[in-house]
N, C-alpha and C positions, 0 to 999 in steps of 0.2 A: 615809304608808306604810299600805297596805291590810291589814286584818286579815280573813282569810277564815275564816268559821265552818264547822265540820264539817257542821252541819245544812243550811247553804245548798248545799253541794256535793251532799249526798245528795238533797235535795228537787229541785234543778235537774236532776240526772241522771234521777231518776224521772219528773219532769214532761216532760223531753225525750223519753223513750222512749214515754210515752203520746201525746205530740203527734205524733211521727213515725209511730206505728202507724196513725193514721187521716188524717193530712194529708200528701199529696204536697208536695214543695217547689214553690213557685210557678213557678220556671223550668222544672221538669219538666212541670207541667200545661200550660204554654204550648207547650212543644216537642211534647208528645203531641197536643195539639189541632191544631197545625200539621201533624203527620204524618197525623192523621185526615182533615183537610180536603183534603189533596192525594192521599191513597191512592186508587188505581184498581183494585186487586185486590179483588173482592167479599169473598173469604174473609178477607183481611187487614183490610179496612175493618170487617167485622163483629166481628172480634176486638178491634180498637182501640175500637170502640163499646162493647163490654162492659167494657173496662178503664176507659174514661172514665165510664161510668154507675156502675160499681162505686166508682170513686174519689170521685164526688160523694156517693153513698150513704153511704160511710164517713165523709166529712167531716160529713155531717148527723147520722148515727147514732152517731158516735164509736166505731166498731168497726174492727178491723184490716183494712187493705187486702188483706192476704194471710194465709192461715192459717199460713204459715211466718213467724213474727214475728222470726226471725233470731237470729244470734249477735251480741252487742254488741261493737262496736269503739269504743274511745275514744282519740282523739288529744289529749293533755293537754300544754299549755305553761304552765309555772309561772314567774312572774316571780321574779327573783333577790332582790327586795326584799320579797317577800310575807311576812307574819307569819301564823301559824296559831293559831286558837282551836279546837283539836282534840286528841283523845286516840286517834284511829284513824289508821292509815296512809292515804295518798292512795288506794292501790288498794282498801283496805277501804271507804273512803267511796264510791268509784265502784261497787263491788260491792253495797254496801247500797242504793245508788240503783237499781241493776238489780233487786235483789230486790223492792224496794217498787214499782218501776215495772211489773214483770211480774205482780205479785200484786194489782194495784189491783182492788177488788171490782166497780167499775162497768165495767171493761174488762179482764178477765183476758186476758193474753197467753200464747201457747203456750210452754211450757218445752221447749226442744229440745236443750239442752246435756247431753251425756253424759260422766260421769267414767269413767276406765279405758277409753279408747277402743278398745284392742285386746284387751280382756278382757271384763269383765261388762257394759260399756256401760250403766252405771246412770244414770238421769236424775237430775240434781241438784235437780229440782223447782222451781227458781226462776230458771233460765237463767243462773245464775252458774257460773263466773267469766267476766267480760268479758275481751277481749283488749285490753290497755292499752299504749299507747306514750307515752313521756314525753320532754319536752324542757325544759331549764332555759334561760330566755331573760331578757334585760334587762327591767326593768319591775316593777310591783307589782300585777299582776292575774293571774288564772288563766283561761286560754282553753281551752275544751273543744269538740271536734267529736265528736258522738255519732252513730254509725251502727248500723243493725241490718241485717245482711247475710244473706239467705236462702241455704239450703244448695244450692239448684238452681244459682244463679249462681256460688257459690263453687266448686262441683264442676267448673266449666268453666275455672278458672284454668290458664294455660299458662306455662311457663318454658323458656328455652333459653340455653345458653352458645354464642352465635354466634362465628364467627371475625370478627376486626376488619373484614375486607372484605365480609362478608355483608350482604345487604339486609334491613333490618328490615321494610320494606313487603312484600317477598316472603314473609318468615316469617309475618307476621301474616295475610296472605291465604291462607297454607297451613293455618293452625291454626283460623281462625274457622269454616270449614265443618265442621271436626271437632267443634266445640262443639255442633252440632245446635241444637235449640230448647229444651233443658232450662233455659236461662238466661232464658227468657221475653222474647225480643226483641219490640219495639224497646227498647233501653236505651242505656247508655253504655259505651264501652270505655276502660278505664284502661291506659295503657302506661307501664312503668317501664324506663329504660335506664341501665345503668352500675352503678357500685359493685361489690358482690359479690352472689351469688345472693339472699341474704335482703334486701339493700338494694333490689334491683330489684323484688322483690315488694312491699315496703313502699311504694316510689315509685308503683307502679301503683295500689295501694289509696288512697294519699293523693290522687292526681291526680283521682280520681272525686268528691272532695268539692267541687271548684270548680264555680261556676255554669255552666250550659249557655250557650255564647256562640258556637257555630260559625258561625251565620248572620251575626253581627256581624263575625266574622273573615273570612268570605267577602266581605262588603261592603267592608271596608277593605283586604283583601289581607294576605298574610303579610309580616312584617318580620324574621323570622329562620328558621333551619333547622327548629326545633321546630314553628313555626306552619305552615311548608310541609309538614312531615310530617303534622301533624293534618289539613290539608286534603286531602292525597293519600289518606290512609287513610280519611277520611270518605267521599270519593267512591268509592273502589274497594271498600270493604266494602259499601256500599249497592248497588253494581253487581252484587254476588253474587246479589241477588234473593231472599235468604232470607226477609225480610219478617216481619211480626207473627206470632208463635207458630210461625215456620218454615213458614208456609203459602204463601209466595211473595208478594212485593210490593215497593213502592218504598223503604220505610224499614226498615232493619235496625238501624241505630244513629242516635241523635239527636245524638250528639257523640262525639268522640274526644279524650281528654285525654292529655297526655304530660308526664312529669317525668323529668329526667336527673340523674346524679351522676357525678363523675370516676371512672374505672375503671383497672384495670391494663392496660398496653400490650398484653398478650397476649389480653385478653378483651373480649367485648361481651355482658354479661348483659342479657337482655331478658325482661320479664314482661308478660303481658296478663291482665287480670281484667275480666269484664263486670259491669255493674250492671243489674239487671232492670227490668221494668215496675212493680215495687213498690219503686223506689228510695226509701230512707228515710235521711235524715241532717239534722242541724241543728247550728248553731254558736251558742255563747253564751260570754259573758265575765263573770266574777265580779270585782267591784272592792271588795267589802266592804260594799256597801250593801244586800245581801239576795240572795235567790235569783233566778235568771233568770226572765224573763217571756217568753212566746212569743205572737206575734200570729197569729191564725188567718187563712188566705187568704180573700180576698173570693170569695164564691160565683159572682160574675160571671166569674171566670177560667175556669170550666168551660163548654164549649159546651152549648147548649140542645139536647140530643139524648136520644132514648129508644131503648132496645134493642127493635127490632121485627124479626120474622122474615118472610121472604117467603112467597109462596103455595105454593112447592114443598117446604115442610117436611114431613117424615114424622112422624106421631104414633105412638109405640111404647108398647104395653102390656107392661111387663116381666113381668107375672104370667102372661101367656099366650105368651111368646116361644118360638119354635121354631127349630131349625136351618134349616128350609125358608124361614122368613120372612127371616132374616138373609142368606140366599143371594141375595135379590132386591136387597139394598142395594149401592150403588156408592160407592167412595171419593170423598169430597167432599160426600156427602149431608148435609143438615142434619136432625137428628133432635130430637124432643122426647120425653124419656123420662118415663113415669109408671108408678108401681107400686113394687115392692120390689126393691132392689138390696143386695148385700153390700158391705162395705168391708174393706180389708186392704192393708197395704204391706209394707215390708222384713221387719220382725221377725215378722209373722204368716206371711208366705210361708216364712220359714226354719223356723218351727215346723211348718207344714203339710208341708213337704218332708221334715222329719225323721220325722214320723208316717208318711208314705207309704213312706219307705225302710224303716221298721221293720215295715211291714205292719199298722199299727194303724188303728183306726177314726177317721175325721175328725169333728170336733165339729159340722160344718155340712155340709148337702147342697148341692153346687154344681151339680147337674144342671140344664142349661138356664138357668143363672143368669148375671148380669152382676156383676162385682166392680169397685168404684171404689177406685183407689189414692189414699187420702186420710188425712190426720192432722189432724183439725179442731181449732179452738180450743174451749175449754170454753164452754158457753153461759152467758149472764147473763140476769137478769130472766126474761122469758117466752119466750126463744129455745128452739127445739127443739135446735139445735146452733149453735155459733159459726161464724165464717167457715170455709168448707170447700172451698177450691179444690183442684185436683188436684196430686199430686206427680209427679216425673219418672218416667216409665214404664220407661225403659231400665234402672233399677235392678232391676226385676222380670224382665228378659229371661232371666236365668239359670234362673228358675223356670217360665217360660212353657210350655215343652213338657211338663214333668212335670204341671203343673196341667191343661193341656188334654187330655192323653192319659189321665189317671187319675181325674179328678174329674167330668167331664161339663160343666165350665165352657164357655160359648160366647161370652162377651163381656167386654171389659175397658174401663175408662175411666181415663184419666190425662192427662198433658200431655206434649208433645214427641213426637219420632219413636220408632219401635222399631228395634232393630238387625237386621241380616240374619238372625241365628239365630231371633229372635222372629218376624220376618215369615214365615220358612219354617214355623215351628211353627203360626202362625195359618193359613197357607194349607193346610198338610197336614191340619189338623183342622177346616177349614171354619168357623173362628171369625172374630170381628171385634174390632177395636180402635178405640175412639172417644176423642176429646179434648174436654175442657172447657178453657176459657181460663184459663191461669195469670195471676194478677194480678186475678182477678174473684171472689175468694173469698166476699165478702159477698153478691154477687149470686147466686152458686150456692147459698149457704146458704138463701136465701129460697125455693128450690124444694123444700127438705127439710121434710116435714110431720111426720115421726116418726122417732125413733132408738131402737133396741133393742140392748142389748149381748147378743152371742151367744156369744163365746168369747175366751179369752186376756185376761181383765180385767187381769192383771198388766202387760200391755203399755201400759196407759194409752191415749194417743191412737193407738197402733198396734194396738189390739185390733180384733177383728172385730165389726162392728155390722151391723144391717140398717137401712137407710134406706128410708123411704117418700118418694118424690119425686113432684112434680106439675109437668110441663112443664119438666124440666131440659134446657137446650139443650146439645147436643154436636154435633161434626162427625165423620163416619165417616172415620177416618184410614187404616185398613187394612181392606180388604174380604176376603171369603172367598177371593178369587182371588189375594190377596197384593199387590194394587195399593195404593200408598202415596202420600197427598197430600204428604207431606214429601219425597218423591223428585221428584215431578212438578211441584209448585208452584214451588219455587225454580228449577228447570230452565227452566220457561216464562218466568218473570219476569226471570231473568238474560239470556235471549235477547232479550226485549223491550227491556230497558235497553241492551243492547249495540247493538241496531239504532238506538236513539235517539241514542246517543253517536256512532255512525258517521255518522248523518245530519247531526249538528251539525258534525262535523269535515270533511265533504265540501267 
């Protein structure tokens, strides 16, 4: 009979969270490498290159793959014969592991969890509490799957109560395009079917913890309905042409996972949750012999690739940027930004909007400036700033017209598409929107040479800073005419894929 020690649970959870912050799962590295090798869209291939280069850099430097180090989800199975050497509850053990894991001095992880979510939204400072799911099972071990799920992909979760005769494939194909690129494709889709609403969502989340094996399934063929559904969804979702970062391309998902549970005769609950290009999870089992140990991936798993820009790149001096210059840029242009840019995201924009509404002076001059939507990880050692990838820009859409029309701001950098209202505001004000690659946070941080706090220090990672950058790579996503790469790219590549499918079926 195993005796599970409290300290072993705490240390194992903390070590697991450090491990997954800088190591992609090996199956994910292999799938991403395969997607990179076959990608034909130049924009998508460049994005995948950055993700792979960033992933290897993080493995070597032991720093987070993404600045959004996630909310922790723990799936815990406790053997019925387990004995405990502990004075804390199991949830308290897991949360103490989260606290220690996120506050590790050599690799501080970003605290993103807020208490009082519809009120003060106060940061808990240590990323606790985790979301913990329990099962009691036969046996004398404790099995734990730890995942850290970013807010961008969680925000794209979808649920519906379908009629029993409705098509799940049709529903999934109707909702995936509405997810946009804020979930940082390519990744994995988890699908949960049946049970009750909350059970379907849990099934979708659980399904994503399984290894990527879609190509093995393609090779051997489906043996049941769920495998047939996986294959159909995999082919049809990729045929949408959304591609890496929503830029248009061959790979939108690297696998589709499905789990089901019996349901009421009148219902068909269905949930879809995406996992992003910063997929982070690991499984371990405690048997009383000590804390879990984690094996680092072999560096040969990553392709030997470097991030290189073509000859048509535009070099931009942010310190002398003018409306006349940005008017010459076209959607799809690759830009290298150097000079000073401002930062700010949700909370900062809300405070700025409140100041504008009250007619009060702003703490920062935005005239002819560019703002970067980012909430970086705290720096360690000699870092200027920790991993500092972009956050989803659509959350700032509601503030865009006000910011452009009242502050003199002319450019924004984030990730994913902008909504129709934001694009109209960008076009009307002759501004631009650029994207950095989500899932390449450590690579982006290497371009930041200085960071200065300017305003709203109480907001922590959401405060307004001034970054000095050198050759920060971005893609012009919306130009001054309102042309958007996120509209045109998927349209072009879905048509190309459709042509190829038609040619094969002739």
